[in-house]
N, C-alpha and C positions, 0 to 999 in steps of 0.2 A: 503493500500500500504506499501510495505517495505521503510523506511525512508534510504536515502543516506546521508552519513556524508560529510561534506564540505572538509575533507580531501581526501575521495575517489573521490568525484567530480573533485577536483584539479588535482589529479593524473591522472585520466582518461583523463582530458582535456589536461594535459601536453603530455600524450602519444599519443593523437589524433593530437595534434599540430606538434609533432615530425614526426608522420607517414605522416602528411600532406606535411611538408617540405622535407622529403625524396622524396615523390611522386612528388612533385614540380621538384625537382632537377633532377630526372630521366626524367620528362616530357620536361624539358628545356635542357636537356643534347643534344649535337650534335656529331654523330658518322659518320665516314668514314669506309670503309672496314678496318678490323683489329683491331676495338675497339668496346666495349659494356658496360654495366654497371658492368660486372664481368670479363672482361678479355681484355688485350691489347697484340696483337701480333707484335713482333719486329724480323726483320730479319737480318742474317748477312752471308757473305760467306767469306772464306779464305782457306789457304793451310794445310789442315789436313793430306795430304800426298804429296808425291813428293819431289823435291829437297830442299824445303825450309820448309819443315813440322813442324820443331822446332817452326815455328812462330804460329802454330796452337794453342798453349797454350794460346794466347789473347782471343780466342773465349771460351775456358775452363773456363777462368777467368771471362768472361763477363756472362756466363751461371751461375757461382756459385754466382756471386753477384746479380742476379736476383732472384735465388733461396732463398737467404737471405732475400731479400726484401718480398719475398712471404711468408716466415714463420712469419712475423711480420705485416701482412695484405696487402701487396701490395704496390700500389702507388694510393692514394685516394680510397683505398676500392676495387681496381681492381688488379687481380693476372696478371703477365707479363708471357707471353708464348715466349720464346726466341727460334727461329728456325734458325740453322746455317748449311750451306751445305759446303761440300769440293769442292774447285776448283782447286786444285793441283796446284796453281799458273799458270793457262793456261787461258788465256783471253776468248777463245771458252766456257771453262766451266763456267767461271764467268757469262757470258751471259745467259747460261742455268739455272745457280743456281739463278740469278736474276729474270728471267721469272717465274721460278717455284714458288719463294717467292711471287712475285706479283700476278700472275695470279692463282696460285694453291692455296697457303697457305693463299692470302690476307692479306699479312702483312700491318700494318698501315705505317711504314717506315723501312728502312734499317739503322743500325748503326753500326760503327767499322769495317766495311769491310776492309779486309787486302789486301795490294798490289797496287802499281800504275798501273801497266798493266791492271790488272783485273777492277779496279774502271774506269778507262777511257774507257775501252770497253763497259760498261755498261752505262755510264753516258748519252748519247744520248737517250737510251730506258728509263731510269728512269725520264729524264726531259720531254721526250714526255708524258709519262703516269702521270706525276706530282705527283711522289712519292718521298718524302724526302730521299736523300742519305747522311747521316751525320756522322760527327766525324770519317772520315776515317781515317786508319792507313795508310796512304800514304802522300806525301808532294808536289806533283806536283802543280804548281800555276793554271793550266787549271782546277784543281778541286776545287779551289776556286774562280771561276770567275762569280759573281752574274749577269753581263750583258749576258753572253752566256748561262749559266746553272744555273739558279737561285735555282734550287733543290739539288744541290750537294754542299758540304762543307767538308773540311778537319778537323782533330781533334786537330792540334796543329798549327804549323807554316808552311812555304815552303822552298823549297830548296834554292830559289832565296833570301829569307829573311834570313835564316842562312847564306849562302853564303856573302851576303852584310855585315852582323855583323862582321864576321871573317876579310874581307877585310878592313872596316874601323878601326877595331882594330889594325890590322898589320899596316896601313897607319901612325896612330897616335903614336903608341907606338915604333915601329921600322922603321922610316923614311928613313934610310939608308939600310935597309935590301936587300939582295939578295935573291929573292923569288922563291922557287921551287914548282910546283903544279903538283900533280899526280891524275888523275880523271878516273873513270870507263866510258868507251865510250859508254853510254846509256843516255836516256833522264833525269834520275836524276842526273847524274854526270855532264852533259852538263849544266843543269840548276844551279847547286850549283856554278860551274866554272864561269857561266854568272854573278851570284850575287857576287862572290868575285871580280870580274873585276869592277863591279859597285862600290862596296865599296872602292876598292884600288883607283879608279879614276885615277889621274895624276901618282899614283905610279904603275900603271900597266908597265910602261917603265923599271921598276926594276924585273920584271920576266924574271929570265935568263934559266928558263927550265921549260917547259909545255909539260907534257907527259901523256900518256893514255894507258889503257890496255882494253881488250875485257873480257866480264863475263866469257867465257870458258878457258881464259888463265890459265895454271898450276902454273906460277911463275911471280913475277915482279922484279926479282933479276936484270936483265939486265937494267931496268929502273932506278933502285936505283943505280947502278953503274954510269949510264950516268949523273944521277942528281948530284951526288957527283962532278964528273968531270966538270959539269958547275960551280961550286963554290958557289952553293946556300948554305945559312947559316940559312934560314928559310923555313920550308917545311910544306904544307898543304896536307894531304892525304884525298882524296875524294874517299873512296873505301868502300868495304865491310869489315867485321871484319877479315876474314882470310887472306886478302891481306895486311891490316894494321899490323897484326901480323908478317907477312913475312918481311914487310919493317923494322919493328924494330928489327928483327933477323939480317938482313943483314945489316943494319946500324952499329950496335954493332960489328958485323965481321968485318966491313971496318974501326973500329974506327972512325966512322963519327958521330958527334952528333949536328947536327944543332937544332935551336928551333924547335920543332915539335907541330903542331896543328893537331887533329882529329875532325872529324865532329860527329853530334848526333848519326848517323849509326853505327859508328864504335869505339866509345870511350868507350865502356863497358869494366870494369875491369875483368869480368869474360869471356866474349866471345873474348877480343882482348889482353889485357895486360897481364893476367895470361898466356896463350899459348905463348907470346912473351918472357916471363920472366920480373917479376916486376923490376928487376935490370937493364932492357933495357927500362923502360918506365918513368924513373925519370923524373920529370920537364915538362912532356907532358901537353900540354894545351887543353882544349875542353869547349864549351859554352854548358851548360844544361838548360833545363827547367823543369826537374824532379828529385826528390830525387831518389838516388840509394840505393834501399833496403839493398844491402851489406855493406853500408858504415856506420861505427860506429858513424859518425856525424849526423846521423838522429835518431839513436837508441831510444832516448828518445822523440821525437816528437809524439805528440798525434795521428796525423793521421798515422804515421808510425806503432805505437803500435796497433791502431785498425785493420790496415792491417794485420799485423802479426798474430792477433787474428783471423782474417777473414781466412787466409790460414790454419791456425791451425783446425778450425772446417770444411770448405768448400772445402778446396783443400789440404788434409793433405799429398798427397804424392808431392806437388810442390817443386820445386828447388828454394828456396828464393833468391839466387843469379841471377836468371832469371828475368830481369826486364821486359819481355814481360808479366808475370802476373801482374805486377804493372800498366803496361799501360792499359791492360784489365780492370782492377779494377778501374782505373780513368775513362775510357770512359764508364764504366757502371754506375758510378756515375753521370757523365754529363748527359748522357742519361736519367737516372731517374729524374734529376733535372728539364731538359726540358719538360718531361711528367707531372711531377707534377704541373709545372707551367701553363699547359694546363687546369687543373681543370676538368670539365665535359664537355668541348669544344674539344673533341679528334677527329679534323679533320686534315687531312695531310696540310692544309693551316696553321692550328694554331700551328701545330708542328713545320712547317718552320718558322712561326713568332716567336715563342719562342726561337727558336734556333739562330735566326738572331738578336734578341735583349738582347743578354746576357751583364750584367752589372757587372763586377768586381766580378766574380763568382769563389771563391776560391776552386777549385776542390781538393780533396785530393790527396796527394803526389807530387802536384807540390812545386818548389822551393818556399821558404818564399818570399812574396811580389809579386809573378806572379799570375795574375788572367786571367780569360777568358772574352773577351770583342768583342762583334761583332755588325755590324748594318746591315740594308738591302743593303748596298752598300760596306761594309767590311766583307768578309767572312773569314778571317784569326783570330782565336781566340787568338793565342799568339804572342806577338810581343817583350816580355822581355826575357832576357837571364842572366845567371849567370855564370861568368867565373870561372873555376875550374882547379887547377893545381894537378897533380898526385905525391904523395909523400909517400914513404913507401909502403903501399898496399892499399891505398885509395886516393880519391880526397880530396883536400881543398879548401875552397873558397877563391877567390881572388877579393877584392873590393866589390863594390855595383853592383845591378843590371844594366844593359846596355839594352836600348831599341833601336829597330831597327829605321832607318830613315824612316821618313814619304814616 
C-alpha cells in the first residue's frame, strides 16, 4: 500500500473539516423568498421619470454601491441583485411597483424607496405581506410607527422631529423674535409646521405671520411681501428648493434681511442657494445630519475621500455637488450593514430585527458624531443635528450637536 505522509493527512483532514463547516453553514441557513446561498434580492422604487425625475439618481447610487460590493465578493459570500422600478412619483405606480417587486421578483425586502406619497400608498400592502420597507427616502412620522406598521421605517429623521429642533432652538436663542413661517400646504409641510410649534411651546405666541402656498403655485412673491409687512425678523422656510430660492431673491429685492432658517429639504447650496445668488444667502441657518459633498470643510474626511473615489469608478458622470448621490451611497451602506448582521439567517423577520436594533452605527457621510440608533419601539434612526451657517460659498459648523427632545 502507498504510504501517506503525516502532512498530507493533516492537509486532507483540514480540507475535509472546512468543507464540513461550509456544508453545515448552508444546512443551518434560513432563507425567505429573495435569498439563497448565492444571491440576495433587494427592491426599490422611485421617480426615474416625471416632474421630480432628478431624484432618481438616488437609485443609481444605490445600484452602483451594490455593484461595488459584488466586485469584492458581495455580502457574506452572496451577490446583491438590486431591482428598482420607476414610479414617476405617482402613488398608483408605486403600488404597482411594490407588487411587482414582492410577487414577481420576490425580493427579500425593499430599501431606500423615494417619496412620501408613494411609500404611504404601499405601506399597508407591505405590512400585510410582512415584507420590510426600510430606510425610506421620506420623512413622514407615519412611516416610522412600529405600533401601527411594524415593517416600515424611514432612513433618517422625521419632519416633526426636525421642526421640533428648529422650534426649540429659536425659542432658546431668540426669545423675543417676531417669527414668520412659510410652509408648503401638504402633509410634509404641515408635519414640519406642527413640529416647529411643539418646539416653540409658549413662544408660538410670537408667530406674527403663518402663510402657505400650493405645490402648483408659480411664485411666492406675495407671501414674502405680506410676511415683511407683518414685522417678522426671523423666518423659517418650509418649502421646496425652488420656492426657497425665490424667497431669497425677493427678500433681497425688498432689502429685507430677517434671520432665515431653511429645512433639510431646501438648504442645498447647489439646488437652492446658488440659484438665489450666494450674496443673498449669507447668514442662512440650517440643521444638517449629513456632510455636503461640495463643502471644502469635509474634503479631507476619510469617508468623503472614499465616496469621491466611489463616484470616480462607479458613477463617473455624476454631479458631485448633487447630494442625492450621497444619500443613495449612505442608504446603500446602511442596507449592507443590516444584511451583513443577518449572517446566514436571511429571513424577512431577521432583516427587520437587525434594522430595528441598530446601535451607534456610524454610516458614511453622516455628520461627525451622528450615529444610527433604533429599537423595536423607536423606528427613527437619526435624532441628532448639526447647526450650520452659510458663509461665502459654503456652510460652516455652529456649536456642538443638538439632540431632539425625547
